[in-house]
SEBA-865437 format. One line per field, with one value per atom (N, C-alpha, C, CB): chain; atom name; z, x negated, y negated. Coordinates in steps of 0.001 Angstrom, whole numbers, plus 500000, padded with zeros to 6 digits. Glycine has a CB too. Example, Ala and Ser with C-alpha at 12.3 -4.5 7.8 and 13.67 -1.06 7.14 Angstrom:
<sites>
unit: (A,A,A,A,A,A,A,A)
site: (N,CA,C,CB,N,CA,C,CB)
z: (507800,507800,507800,509046,507080,507140,507870,505725)
x: (486810,487700,486800,488692,487150,486330,487100,485916)
y: (505690,504500,503300,504473,502250,501060,499970,500598)
</sites>
This chain:
<sites>
unit: (A,A,A,A,A,A,A,A,A,A,A,A,A,A,A,A,A,A,A,A,A,A,A,A,A,A,A,A,A,A,A,A,A,A,A,A,A,A,A,A,A,A,A,A,A,A,A,A,A,A,A,A,A,A,A,A,A,A,A,A,A,A,A,A,A,A,A,A,A,A,A,A,A,A,A,A,A,A,A,A,A,A,A,A,A,A,A,A,A,A,A,A,A,A,A,A,A,A,A,A,A,A,A,A,A,A,A,A,A,A,A,A,A,A,A,A,A,A,A,A,A,A,A,A,A,A,A,A,A,A,A,A,A,A,A,A,A,A,A,A,A,A,A,A,A,A,A,A,A,A,A,A,A,A,A,A,A,A,A,A,A,A,A,A,A,A,A,A,A,A,A,A,A,A,A,A,A,A,A,A,A,A,A,A,A,A,A,A,A,A,A,A,A,A,A,A,A,A,A,A,A,A,A,A,A,A,A,A,A,A,A,A,A,A,A,A,A,A,A,A,A,A,A,A,A,A,A,A,A,A,A,A,A,A,A,A,A,A,A,A,A,A,A,A,A,A,A,A,A,A,A,A,A,A,A,A,A,A,A,A,A,A,A,A,A,A,A,A,A,A,A,A,A,A,A,A,A,A,A,A,A,A,A,A,A,A,A,A,A,A,A,A,A,A,A,A,A,A,A,A,A,A,A,A,A,A,A,A,A,A,A,A,A,A,A,A,A,A,A,A,A,A,A,A,A,A,A,A,A,A,A,A,A,A,A,A,A,A,A,A,A,A,A,A,A,A,A,A,A,A,A,A,A,A,A,A,A,A,A,A,A,A,A,A,A,A,A,A,A,A,A,A,A,A,A,A,A,A,A,A,A,A,A,A,A,A,A,A,A,A,A,A,A,A,A,A,A,A,A,A,A,A,A,A,A,A,A,A,A,A,A,A,A,A,A,A,A,A,A,A,A,A,A,A,A,A,A,A,A,A,A,A,A,A,A,A,A,A,A,A,A,A,A,A,A,A,A,A,A,A,A,A,A,A,A,A,A,A,A,A,A,A,A,A,A,A,A,A,A,A,A,A,A,A,A,A,A,A,A,A,A,A,A,A,A,A,A,A,A,A,A,A,A,A,A,A,A,A,A,A,A,A,A,A,A,A,A,A,A,A,A,A,A,A,A,A,A,A,A,A,A,A,A,A,A,A,A,A,A,A,A,A,A,A,A,A,A,A,A,A,A,A,A,A,A,A,A,A,A,A,A,A,A,A,A,A,A,A,A,A,A,A,A,A,A,A,A,A,A,A,A,A,A,A,A,A,A,A,A,A,A,A,A,A,A,A,A,A,A,A,A,A,A,A,A,A,A,A,A,A,A,A,A,A,A,A,A,A,A,A,A,A,A,A,A,A,A,A,A,A,A,A,A,A,A,A,A,A,A,A,A,A,A,A,A,A,A,A,A,A,A,A,A,A,A,A,A,A,A,A,A,A,A,A,A,A,A,A,A,A,A,A,A,A,A,A,A,A,A,A,A,A,A,A,A,A,A,A,A,A,A,A,A,A,A,A,A,A,A,A,A,A,A,A,A,A,A,A,A,A,A,A,A,A,A,A,A,A,A,A,A,A,A,A,A,A,A,A,A,A,A,A,A,A,A,A,A,A,A,A,A,A,A,A,A,A,A,A,A,A,A,A,A,A,A,A,A,A,A,A,A,A,A,A,A,A,A,A,A,A,A,A,A,A,A,A,A,A,A,A,A,A,A,A,A,A,A,A,A,A,A,A,A,A,A,A,A,A,A,A,A,A,A,A,A,A,A,A,A,A,A,A,A,A,A,A,A,A,A,A,A,A,A,A,A,A,A,A,A,A,A,A,A,A,A,A,A,A,A,A,A,A,A,A,A,A,A,A,A,A,A,A,A,A,A,A,A,A,A,A,A,A,A,A,A,A,A,A,A,A,A,A,A,A,A,A,A,A,A,A,A,A,A,A,A,A,A,A,A,A,A,A,A,A,A,A,A,A,A,A,A,A,A,A,A,A,A,A,A,A,A,A,A,A,A,A,A,A,A,A,A,A,A,A,A,A,A,A,A,A,A,A,A,A,A,A,A,A,A,A,A,A,A,A,A,A,A,A,A,A,A,A,A,A,A,A,A,A,A,A,A,A,A,A,A,A,A,A,A,A,A,A,A,A,A,A,A,A,A,A,A,A,A,A,A,A,A,A,A,A,A,A,A,A,A,A,A,A,A,A,A,A,A,A,A,A,A,A,A,A,A,A,A,A,A,A,A,A,A,A,A,A,A,A,A,A,A,A,A,A)
site: (N,CA,C,CB,N,CA,C,CB,N,CA,C,CB,N,CA,C,CB,N,CA,C,CB,N,CA,C,CB,N,CA,C,CB,N,CA,C,CB,N,CA,C,CB,N,CA,C,CB,N,CA,C,CB,N,CA,C,CB,N,CA,C,CB,N,CA,C,CB,N,CA,C,CB,N,CA,C,CB,N,CA,C,CB,N,CA,C,CB,N,CA,C,CB,N,CA,C,CB,N,CA,C,CB,N,CA,C,CB,N,CA,C,CB,N,CA,C,CB,N,CA,C,CB,N,CA,C,CB,N,CA,C,CB,N,CA,C,CB,N,CA,C,CB,N,CA,C,CB,N,CA,C,CB,N,CA,C,CB,N,CA,C,CB,N,CA,C,CB,N,CA,C,CB,N,CA,C,CB,N,CA,C,CB,N,CA,C,CB,N,CA,C,CB,N,CA,C,CB,N,CA,C,CB,N,CA,C,CB,N,CA,C,CB,N,CA,C,CB,N,CA,C,CB,N,CA,C,CB,N,CA,C,CB,N,CA,C,CB,N,CA,C,CB,N,CA,C,CB,N,CA,C,CB,N,CA,C,CB,N,CA,C,CB,N,CA,C,CB,N,CA,C,CB,N,CA,C,CB,N,CA,C,CB,N,CA,C,CB,N,CA,C,CB,N,CA,C,CB,N,CA,C,CB,N,CA,C,CB,N,CA,C,CB,N,CA,C,CB,N,CA,C,CB,N,CA,C,CB,N,CA,C,CB,N,CA,C,CB,N,CA,C,CB,N,CA,C,CB,N,CA,C,CB,N,CA,C,CB,N,CA,C,CB,N,CA,C,CB,N,CA,C,CB,N,CA,C,CB,N,CA,C,CB,N,CA,C,CB,N,CA,C,CB,N,CA,C,CB,N,CA,C,CB,N,CA,C,CB,N,CA,C,CB,N,CA,C,CB,N,CA,C,CB,N,CA,C,CB,N,CA,C,CB,N,CA,C,CB,N,CA,C,CB,N,CA,C,CB,N,CA,C,CB,N,CA,C,CB,N,CA,C,CB,N,CA,C,CB,N,CA,C,CB,N,CA,C,CB,N,CA,C,CB,N,CA,C,CB,N,CA,C,CB,N,CA,C,CB,N,CA,C,CB,N,CA,C,CB,N,CA,C,CB,N,CA,C,CB,N,CA,C,CB,N,CA,C,CB,N,CA,C,CB,N,CA,C,CB,N,CA,C,CB,N,CA,C,CB,N,CA,C,CB,N,CA,C,CB,N,CA,C,CB,N,CA,C,CB,N,CA,C,CB,N,CA,C,CB,N,CA,C,CB,N,CA,C,CB,N,CA,C,CB,N,CA,C,CB,N,CA,C,CB,N,CA,C,CB,N,CA,C,CB,N,CA,C,CB,N,CA,C,CB,N,CA,C,CB,N,CA,C,CB,N,CA,C,CB,N,CA,C,CB,N,CA,C,CB,N,CA,C,CB,N,CA,C,CB,N,CA,C,CB,N,CA,C,CB,N,CA,C,CB,N,CA,C,CB,N,CA,C,CB,N,CA,C,CB,N,CA,C,CB,N,CA,C,CB,N,CA,C,CB,N,CA,C,CB,N,CA,C,CB,N,CA,C,CB,N,CA,C,CB,N,CA,C,CB,N,CA,C,CB,N,CA,C,CB,N,CA,C,CB,N,CA,C,CB,N,CA,C,CB,N,CA,C,CB,N,CA,C,CB,N,CA,C,CB,N,CA,C,CB,N,CA,C,CB,N,CA,C,CB,N,CA,C,CB,N,CA,C,CB,N,CA,C,CB,N,CA,C,CB,N,CA,C,CB,N,CA,C,CB,N,CA,C,CB,N,CA,C,CB,N,CA,C,CB,N,CA,C,CB,N,CA,C,CB,N,CA,C,CB,N,CA,C,CB,N,CA,C,CB,N,CA,C,CB,N,CA,C,CB,N,CA,C,CB,N,CA,C,CB,N,CA,C,CB,N,CA,C,CB,N,CA,C,CB,N,CA,C,CB,N,CA,C,CB,N,CA,C,CB,N,CA,C,CB,N,CA,C,CB,N,CA,C,CB,N,CA,C,CB,N,CA,C,CB,N,CA,C,CB,N,CA,C,CB,N,CA,C,CB,N,CA,C,CB,N,CA,C,CB,N,CA,C,CB,N,CA,C,CB,N,CA,C,CB,N,CA,C,CB,N,CA,C,CB,N,CA,C,CB,N,CA,C,CB,N,CA,C,CB,N,CA,C,CB,N,CA,C,CB,N,CA,C,CB,N,CA,C,CB,N,CA,C,CB,N,CA,C,CB,N,CA,C,CB,N,CA,C,CB,N,CA,C,CB,N,CA,C,CB,N,CA,C,CB,N,CA,C,CB,N,CA,C,CB,N,CA,C,CB,N,CA,C,CB,N,CA,C,CB,N,CA,C,CB,N,CA,C,CB,N,CA,C,CB,N,CA,C,CB,N,CA,C,CB,N,CA,C,CB,N,CA,C,CB,N,CA,C,CB,N,CA,C,CB,N,CA,C,CB,N,CA,C,CB,N,CA,C,CB,N,CA,C,CB,N,CA,C,CB,N,CA,C,CB,N,CA,C,CB,N,CA,C,CB,N,CA,C,CB,N,CA,C,CB,N,CA,C,CB,N,CA,C,CB,N,CA,C,CB,N,CA,C,CB,N,CA,C,CB,N,CA,C,CB,N,CA,C,CB,N,CA,C,CB,N,CA,C,CB,N,CA,C,CB,N,CA,C,CB,N,CA,C,CB,N,CA,C,CB,N,CA,C,CB,N,CA,C,CB,N,CA,C,CB,N,CA,C,CB,N,CA,C,CB,N,CA,C,CB,N,CA,C,CB,N,CA,C,CB)
z: (238276,237615,237197,236418,236806,236375,234920,237238,234204,232808,232683,232147,233770,233740,234242,234561,234405,234821,233928,236355,233097,232167,232770,230827,232700,233312,232222,234448,232209,231208,231805,230008,231669,232136,230957,233099,230718,229642,230141,228451,229983,230329,231738,229347,232681,234083,234564,234350,233641,233999,234008,233003,235184,235319,235179,236700,234103,233867,234228,232392,235106,235541,235017,237129,234039,233372,233810,231836,234471,234842,233596,235930,233217,231942,232049,231004,232573,232628,232234,234059,231034,230674,230593,229327,230323,230244,231572,229660,232631,234009,234643,234878,233843,234329,235184,235125,234909,235633,237138,235442,237461,238858,239241,239033,240452,240866,241585,241713,241069,241699,242558,240655,243368,244194,243357,244992,242225,241345,240823,240158,240528,240029,241146,239464,242344,243478,243687,244763,243630,243853,242773,243881,241518,240447,240662,239101,241107,241377,242543,241672,243557,244659,244199,245705,243328,242815,242060,241901,241342,240679,241652,239856,242711,243693,244450,244676,244757,245430,244542,245844,243261,242312,242260,240910,242292,242238,243388,242238,244565,245773,245689,247014,244959,244960,243678,245217,242588,241294,240978,240218,240927,240708,239309,240928,238430,237036,237040,236082,238105,238170,238851,238892,238143,238701,239101,237719,238362,238564,238275,237634,239014,238756,238247,240065,237146,236541,236502,235116,237138,237085,236023,238459,235261,234326,234122,232956,233461,233238,231809,234167,231267,229923,229970,229290,228808,228723,229222,229517,229592,229942,231441,229465,232252,233701,234157,234500,235147,235797,236532,236750,237470,238091,238846,239052,238774,239550,240979,238932,241398,242775,242904,243723,244127,244396,243684,245908,243140,242565,243687,241895,243610,244722,244980,244469,244011,244249,245275,242926,245222,246181,247571,245755,247619,248899,249503,248729,248652,249141,249679,248017,249000,249458,250804,248439,251034,252304,253390,252223,253038,254075,254626,253530,253885,254364,254722,253325,254460,254638,255990,253534,256730,258007,257833,259015,256745,256422,257012,254884,257984,258669,258331,260187,257354,256975,256166,256187,255887,255063,253629,255192,253038,251661,250688,251490,249390,248389,248377,247025,248656,248697,249759,248941,251001,252085,251800,253419,251075,250695,249783,250006,248832,247924,248679,246805,249547,250314,251175,251185,251760,252564,251714,253257,250513,249610,249160,248379,248957,248654,249792,248402,251001,252148,252325,253404,251897,252075,250889,252341,249776,248564,248760,247446,248251,248376,247067,248913,245955,244642,244148,243587,243222,242761,242131,241780,242498,241914,241162,242991,239969,239126,238697,237883,238563,238070,236937,239211,235905,234837,234924,233497,235199,235600,234618,237041,234066,233235,233760,231746,233580,234001,235507,233345,235952,237373,238070,237561,239205,240093,241426,240236,241650,242766,243863,242309,245119,246268,246258,246273,246196,246183,244957,246222,243926,242755,243064,241705,244105,244600,245720,245088,246683,247848,247481,248933,246432,246031,245473,244967,244975,244431,245534,243740,246775,247896,248181,249129,247623,247770,246534,248067,245515,244282,244425,243040,243851,243981,242930,243909,241768,240699,240182,239560,239985,239533,238387,240727,237273,236102,235821,234861,235747,235530,234187,236573,233542,232345,232758,231560,231830,232197,232517,231109,232244,232615,233871,231499,234569,235762,236876,236224,237693,238885,239985,238619,241118,242295,243231,243027,243567,244322,245438,243395,246670,247844,248585,248821,248051,248607,249736,247525,250641,251676,252603,252486,253079,254004,253294,254560,252017,251270,251295,249812,251418,251486,252907,250704,253885,255326,255735,255671,255070,255371,255943,254103,256006,256418,255419,257835,255370,254433,254687,254540,253642,253759,253143,253079,253135,252552,253231,251061,254523,255334,254845,255310,254043,253465,254512,252338,255627,256667,257331,257709,257161,257619,256464,258383,255356,254257,253538,253282,253297,252539,253267,252217,254570,255270,255379,256659,255536,255624,254342,255931,253205,251910,251529,250856,251784,251278,252337,250392,253599,254713,255125,254353,256389,256960,256255,258396,255971,255457,254049,255488,253206,251841,251941,250924,252773,252858,253442,253701,254458,255069,254046,256307,253248,252197,251198,251443,250866,249953,250578,249495,251887,252558,252990,253806,253699,254347,253380,255554,252471,251512,250172,251306,249976,248692,247543,248357,247845,246778,245902,247377,244589,243677,243623,242262,243302,243055,241628,244041,240874,239495,239367,238716,238152,237927,238254,236524,237834,238082,239575,237415,240334,241790,242423,242418,241960,242513,242263,241879,241106,240832,241785,239364,241936,242816,244273,242714,244691,246047,246308,246395,245254,245446,245360,246749,244733,244576,243262,244707,242363,241062,240625,240036,239719,239151,237956,238731,237201,235989,235539,234843,234839,234173,232672,234684,231918,230474,229711,230152,228429,227652,227811,226169,227678,227858,226948,227558,225731,224762,225189,223418,226085,226453,227822,226413,228602,229988,230110,230764,229313,229405,228989,228547,227911,227474,228433,226125,229119,230105,231296,230560,231766,232861,232494,233324,231259,230826,230717,229485,230254,230174,231548,229544,232536,233910,234395,234841,234066,234453,233804,234033,232545,231857,232520,230381,232871,233543,234866,233797,235600,236905,236717,237715,235655,235443,235221,234264,234867,234647,235910,233627,237001,238262,239067,239064,240035,240844,241724,241713,241539,242210,243731,241783,244260,245714,246257,246099,245594,246070,245995,245268,244989,244890,246058,243569,246396,247484,248812,247558,249075,250339,250403,250497,249268,249261,249573,247914,248954,249241,250692,248342,251271,252661,253593,253025,253273,254105,254069,253652,252939,252748,253244,251353,253689,254101,255498,253082,256343,257672,257579,258732,257242,256982,258217,256529,259400,260618,260817,261849,260650,260803,259744,260691,258534,257454,257772,256102,258219,258530,259689,258875,260719,261866,261457,262997,260586,260126,259281,259337,258421,257578,258468,256559,259506,260412,261105,261458,261615,262325,261353,262963,260184,259188,258795,257947,258514,258062,259035,257787,260341,261379,261381,262752,261322,261311,260000,261491,258889,257627,257639,256511,258175,258255,259185,258726,260266,261147,260445,262402,259705,259041,257952,258444,257316,256309,256842,255690,258167,258787,259368,259864,259199,259840,258941,260179,259598,258878,257929,259867,258355,257475,256182,258149,256219,255027,254152,255370,254767,253954,253248,254814,253956,253360,252223,254413,252417,251397,250112,251937,250283,249114,248443,249531,249228,248674,247893,249775,248420,247746,246447,248645,246467,245232,244159,245514,244562,243619,243079,244300,243927,243548,242959,244729,242813,242223,242909,240749,244227,245050,246109,245722,246754,247841,249058,248168,249795,251003,252103,251468,253019,254147,255430,254054,256109,257327,258592,257374,258429,259558,260596,259032,260193,261125,261507,260537,261233,261538,262769,260292)
x: (754895,753597,753162,753631,751931,751383,750989,750169,751212,750802,749274,751369,748558,747109,746493,746602,747293,746770,747415,747060,746578,747083,746942,746349,748001,748028,748308,749103,747498,747631,747299,746739,748184,747956,747874,749058,746690,746487,745672,745823,746216,745499,744924,744390,745703,745343,744495,744623,744136,743309,744183,742113,744349,745084,744071,745857,744118,743186,743847,742713,743218,743722,742737,743877,743174,742312,742673,742429,741760,741953,741819,740937,742862,742880,743323,743773,742452,742629,741296,743098,740814,739427,739240,739041,740294,740122,739835,741325,740095,739791,738737,741088,737954,736903,737503,735845,738787,739468,739622,738734,739774,740042,741417,740045,741478,742636,743675,742221,744926,746046,746771,746988,747709,748521,749232,749535,749776,750485,749545,751145,748302,747347,746961,746078,746739,746461,747617,746222,748837,750003,750078,751325,749770,749794,748735,749582,747532,746507,746923,745156,747569,748070,749088,748673,749990,751001,750343,751996,749280,748531,747952,747433,747308,746713,747780,745826,748900,750008,750610,751083,750737,751215,750267,751356,749003,748022,748193,746619,748528,748695,749912,748805,750934,752184,752461,753285,751753,752015,750955,752040,751334,750381,749766,751059,750402,749861,748574,750934,748387,747190,746084,747462,744990,743842,742713,743336,742588,741469,741998,740227,741456,741764,740476,742319,740601,739463,739730,739186,738853,738951,738005,738640,738506,737631,738190,737517,737401,737844,737629,737117,738534,738359,737447,739745,736884,736083,734663,736741,734018,732587,732342,731918,733415,733241,734139,733579,733661,734514,735621,733713,735254,736216,735448,737171,735980,735426,735878,735833,736589,737062,738420,736062,738739,740027,740174,740218,741341,741654,741550,743083,740613,740368,741554,739094,742391,743611,744486,744408,744567,745335,744710,745422,743380,742681,742889,741210,742749,742921,744325,742629,745324,746674,746887,747640,746283,746403,745710,745855,744621,743863,744613,742518,745617,746380,747819,746369,748213,749624,749896,750035,748829,748976,749722,749733,749384,750013,749186,750160,749719,748998,749576,749044,750503,751110,750149,752383,750550,749733,749780,750157,748637,748568,748434,747395,748704,748495,747063,748845,746086,744695,744474,743787,745046,744860,745615,745325,746756,747450,746572,748778,745922,745027,743851,744511,743246,742111,742495,741553,743682,744150,744334,745462,744866,745045,743692,745882,742676,741351,740848,740361,741020,740522,741223,740679,742472,743265,743203,744705,742647,742684,742065,741976,742724,742228,741731,743322,742154,741732,740495,742919,739757,738535,738809,737809,737951,737993,736697,738227,736811,735651,735734,735584,734595,734573,733562,734245,733939,733110,732938,733686,731748,731528,730594,730944,731048,730185,730231,730616,729140,729131,729227,730293,729836,729911,731024,730174,730668,731612,731515,731329,732448,732378,733315,732688,732859,733746,734263,734913,735574,736205,735778,737723,735318,734778,733572,734413,732833,731729,732177,730600,732929,733259,734144,733931,734942,735781,734923,736820,733744,732848,732374,731645,732364,731971,732982,731762,734192,735219,735366,736516,734621,734614,733637,734259,734012,733179,732119,734020,732378,731400,731439,731677,730246,730185,729160,729787,729605,728752,728654,729304,727417,727198,726618,726320,727108,726479,725157,727419,724212,722928,722981,721964,724128,724275,725087,724903,725404,726229,725477,726661,726249,725702,726716,725369,726274,727138,726931,726823,728044,727964,728993,728192,728559,729476,729352,729159,729939,729733,730674,729867,730959,731969,731542,732235,730300,729835,729813,728413,729503,729501,730890,729049,731939,733306,733819,734207,732896,733226,734161,733883,734028,734830,733935,735564,734445,733696,733923,734106,733047,733241,734557,732069,734994,736234,736054,737404,737120,737159,736173,736863,735969,735044,733587,735463,733328,731998,730968,732029,731410,730474,729861,731169,730477,729908,729363,730935,730116,729751,728503,730902,728382,727249,725923,727452,725798,724537,724239,724574,725265,725041,724443,726348,724805,724338,722967,725349,722742,721540,720617,721926,721035,720247,720698,718788,720399,720859,720315,720487,719019,718457,718927,716955,719055,719579,721049,719444,721843,723265,723421,724042,722620,722747,722410,721825,721402,721058,722207,719776,722883,724026,725167,724483,725425,726576,726218,727025,725163,724885,724244,723958,723417,722793,723519,721341,724414,725137,724228,725776,723137,722201,722817,720857,722872,723372,722421,723570,722977,722152,722372,722502,721249,721385,721608,720166,721928,722278,721174,722683,719960,718833,718602,717556,718679,718496,719634,718411,720847,722014,721844,723354,721330,721098,720038,720670,718977,717884,718344,716702,719312,719789,720872,720301,721301,722328,723752,722136,723947,725288,725909,725274,725178,725680,725089,725377,725774,725298,724379,726486,724628,723826,724038,724212,723001,723084,722966,721932,723907,723973,724204,725111,723968,724318,725766,724006,726049,727472,728418,727594,728022,728878,729222,728208,728420,728592,729219,727275,729442,729826,731179,729798,732149,733472,733436,734471,732767,732730,731992,732105,730971,730256,731152,728988,731883,732806,733947,733356,734464,735552,735096,736106,733862,733352,733309,731974,732896,732905,734314,732258,735253,736660,737184,737539,736909,737350,736763,736958,735512,734844,735538,733351,735915,736556,737958,736663,738662,739971,739868,740666,738680,738489,738125,737446,737867,737517,738792,736543,738737,739927,740314,739683,741517,741935,741878,743346,742293,742254,740855,742854,739896,738510,737976,737621,738354,737910,738432,738372,739691,740295,739650,741802,739421,738801,737341,738868,736620,735235,735163,734578,736057,736026,736350,737009,737317,737692,736525,738922,735783,734639,733524,734090,733419,732375,732672,732056,733933,734336,734954,735341,734603,735169,736374,734092,737528,738724,739143,739896,738979,739360,738478,739281,737191,736233,736492,734767,736740,737019,738257,737202,739333,740564,740360,741654,739631,739396,738569,738698,737559,736737,737534,735530,738390,739257,740185,740090,740720,741618,740878,742206,739712,738895,738509,737600,738034,737643,738834,737037,739973,741160,741628,742268,741568,741969,741050,741949,739745,738809,738918,737372,739151,739262,740463,739407,741582,742759,742511,743982,741805,741451,740548,740777,739563,738623,739300,737476,740344,741039,741679,742076,741976,742637,741651,743564,740347,739399,739045,738127,738540,738067,736907,737633,736095,734993,735506,734120,736548,737101,737705,738125,738451,739031,737977,739867,736860,735753,735136,734690,734947,734358,735204,734177,736495,737368,737494,738774,737534,737553,736290,737724,735152,733879,733810,732726,734305,734318,735175,734854,736386,737296,736702,738655,735971,735370,733998,735299,733518,732209,731078,732221,731063,730028,729567,730566,728452,727945,728801,726435,729203,729949,729101,730513,729749,729074,729724,729099,729085,729667,729109,729379,728299,727566,728481,726561,729646,730538,731743,730982,731708,732898,732583,733284)
y: (214813,214846,213472,215757,213313,212018,212089,211610,211005,210941,210968,209677,210750,210730,212036,209579,213053,214361,215416,214649,216006,217027,218392,216969,219196,220517,221562,220586,222612,223663,225003,223389,225970,227326,228265,227767,228850,229784,230930,229125,232121,233353,233348,233583,232853,232897,231721,234149,230803,229627,228389,229441,227781,226535,225384,226469,224682,223587,222258,223577,221521,220207,219174,220114,218390,217418,215995,217555,215353,213954,213109,213506,212364,211702,210246,212444,209429,207987,207341,207521,207700,207329,205812,207966,205051,203607,202981,202980,203719,203284,204205,203272,204887,205783,206878,205006,207240,208281,207983,209566,206690,206298,206921,204679,207457,208216,207415,209316,207444,206800,207819,206179,207342,208234,209278,207438,208879,209845,210909,209122,210534,211530,212513,210831,211983,212867,213852,212040,213333,214225,215286,213414,214916,215897,216978,215213,216590,217596,218482,216926,217899,218691,219714,217801,219256,220185,221331,219451,221050,222106,223109,221516,222593,223512,224270,222750,223648,224330,225393,223334,225107,226102,227321,225468,227053,228132,229086,227577,228533,229376,230274,228504,229879,230602,231360,229669,231060,231625,232686,230525,233937,235018,234974,236354,234217,234075,233233,233403,232426,231608,232364,230302,232606,233324,232410,234326,231261,230338,228934,230701,227938,226529,225849,225810,225136,224464,222959,225016,222172,220725,220167,220114,219177,218471,217061,219241,216207,214825,214398,213874,213620,213090,211842,212744,211524,210304,210523,209189,209428,209454,209619,208180,209732,209932,211088,208616,211825,212805,212101,213690,211206,210315,209214,211105,208005,206870,206914,205535,207989,208057,207397,207399,207006,206415,205049,206260,204795,203486,202476,203459,201530,200651,199685,199869,199483,198679,199374,198455,200743,201502,201374,202975,201507,201364,200006,201615,198988,197601,197371,196591,197913,197743,198415,198285,199597,200262,199490,201644,198767,198077,196867,197643,196398,195242,195575,194163,196823,197216,197869,198171,198137,198838,200189,197936,200850,202138,203270,202318,203901,204974,206364,204745,206388,207655,208509,207415,209766,210617,210194,212034,209958,209461,210613,208487,210371,211410,211944,210878,211074,211498,212545,210317,212285,213251,214545,212655,214465,215682,216530,215352,215899,216639,217240,215718,216451,216933,218132,215816,218090,219209,220468,218846,220280,221425,221989,221013,221146,221674,222568,220522,222075,222837,224178,222025,224243,225485,226419,225145,225975,226786,228162,226070,229164,230563,231128,231467,230549,231078,230287,230980,230869,230204,228865,231072,227877,226560,226308,225489,225791,225485,224034,226426,223383,222009,221852,221036,221074,220691,219190,221136,218695,217284,216612,217190,215488,214640,213224,214682,212493,211070,210954,210292,209867,209550,210388,208026,210934,211578,210858,213116,209926,208984,209375,207583,209237,209485,210893,208513,211019,212328,213117,212192,212433,213126,213984,212135,213574,214385,215318,213491,214784,215648,216796,214847,216670,217807,218970,217350,218649,219663,220609,219001,220135,220990,222066,220169,221924,222916,223819,222239,223473,224298,225426,223455,226585,227788,227849,229026,227213,227115,225698,228145,225082,223689,223639,222696,223063,222880,221395,223653,220869,219462,219198,218904,218139,217666,216994,216688,216887,216307,214829,216526,214174,212769,212563,212016,213651,213561,212838,214959,212059,211394,211537,209885,212031,212231,211052,213596,210370,209115,209147,207880,208843,208834,207507,210026,206442,205094,204702,204099,205658,205403,204283,206667,204304,203238,201887,203566,201853,200594,199945,200835,200789,200298,200180,201193,200308,200250,201396,198891,202541,203733,204821,204247,206015,207202,208316,207656,209300,210422,211165,211404,211874,212640,214023,211896,214814,216157,217094,216093,216897,217688,217544,219166,216526,216379,215964,215361,215341,214968,216207,214095,217366,218607,219433,219393,219549,220422,219926,220540,218624,218128,218308,216683,217901,218148,219637,217525,220448,221898,222431,222631,221819,222279,221704,221920,220423,219761,219215,218666,219308,218780,217405,218741,217059,215804,214565,215754,214509,213267,212968,213325,213974,213715,213277,215004,213977,213621,212243,214640,211881,210564,209467,210453,209678,208689,208509,209129,209613,209493,208775,210836,209065,208408,206970,209241,206791,205498,204470,205717,204946,204040,204035,204420,204962,205049,205478,203702,206190,206576,207664,207066,207412,208458,209648,207886,210794,211995,212414,213167,212545,212960,214461,212553,214881,216289,217230,216503,216911,217816,218001,217283,216919,217006,217792,215597,217578,218304,219794,217796,220183,221593,222134,221804,221393,221828,221936,220853,221110,221125,222175,219783,222859,223879,223375,224519,222170,221642,222026,220164,222678,223066,224395,221992,225048,226331,226126,227198,225032,224801,223362,225806,222866,221547,221830,220525,221316,221579,220262,222606,220230,219011,218655,219198,217400,216920,217679,215383,217928,218630,220039,218675,220625,222035,222266,222714,221175,221421,222044,220160,221646,222270,223727,221519,224036,225432,226311,225542,225787,226580,226879,225857,225863,226082,227017,224775,226866,227735,229189,227259,229398,230750,231396,230759,230647,231152,231468,230142,230586,230785,232067,229555,232286,233475,234722,233411,234653,235781,236117,235453,235083,235328,235952,233995,235622,236244,237739,235607,238219,239623,240387,239821,239648,240272,240553,239375,241484,241787,240608,243025,240121,238882,238995,238510,240139,240318,240226,241644,240837,240771,239368,241701,238602,237205,236394,236578,236586,235808,236143,236062,237409,237821,237341,239367,237439,236981,235502,237268,234701,233258,232994,232500,233708,233489,233818,234335,234886,235263,234212,236610,233495,232528,231131,232466,230909,229564,229624,228949,228671,228583,227625,228087,228191,227362,226552,228253,227139,226401,225191,227306,225399,224291,223208,224816,223629,222659,221843,223380,222536,221851,220857,222868,221269,220390,219190,221148,219380,218238,217289,218722,217813,216952,216146,217804,216718,216012,214864,216986,215147,214111,213015,214738,213361,212359,211517,213025,212159,211422,210397,212353,210746,209818,208588,210512,208843,207727,206899,208256,207593,206940,205950,207988,206396,205519,204349,206302,204585,203485,202491,204006,202987,202092,201261,202892,201790,201039,199754,201899,199741,198608,197600,199089,197828,196955,195703,197765,194696,193532,193884,192455,194837,195249,195796,196282,196634,197196,196114,198238,195189,194105,193295,193190,193024,192282,193073,191951,194367,195207,195238,196611,195364,195428,194028,195966,192984,191637,191360,190605,191745,191526,192295,191923,193518,194316,193632,195748,193192,192542,191223,192273,190545,189250,189372,188351,190620,190910,190152,190571,190270,189627,190629,188301,190276,191146,190920,190860,191971,191774,191142,193079,190415,189817,190292,188288,191233,191824,191142,193353,190122,189533,188848,188525,188369,187658,188451,186369,189755,190610,191469,191542)
</sites>
């Protein structure tokens, strides 16, 4: 487990709280592994009826810790990373997933919401997918799931231009169930989680399976992951990470 991922199981609700607020909840390998362990536990433990994701501090998550990304871009590491383990578990999840999101939800912080069955946003939430800005490609089957949900042009603007989406727009686009004040987002998500624990678990699992094309999701994740790993080794990615670390605009013109 990770000191930055709090796990609590009460009355059938497994709450996974991302807790690295001093770093805007940027995700390390240990944090990804801890979230994976939570999802894997949910699949095997009948006591878990619902999984609820939330984040401490003023951000849901800043996405992947860029120091980890940068290290991968120079290490020629093509093995399965903790991030891809977590993404795979999201794609295979059979029990209800709920998210309570405040502040910025960057990268996987947004793409993981496409695997959640209920999403509650604080009114200050912003969904950001800056993959192309980092010379990467989308992940978590989002290259298929996001356009399917909100349309090609909106999804392309989020991916290619890195345009944030605010909470009100996300609600209007069908990416969330409700937008509530920051102070209420956790209680709203928890109320939904409690309601789901009262429903027949078998029916919930079958309903989710009928609503998701697991084979398509798995195939898209595999294709994205292969390209993502390739992109991490490119000069473009090294320039993007160096520019971020040096707080300057990247220059891809000579690559």
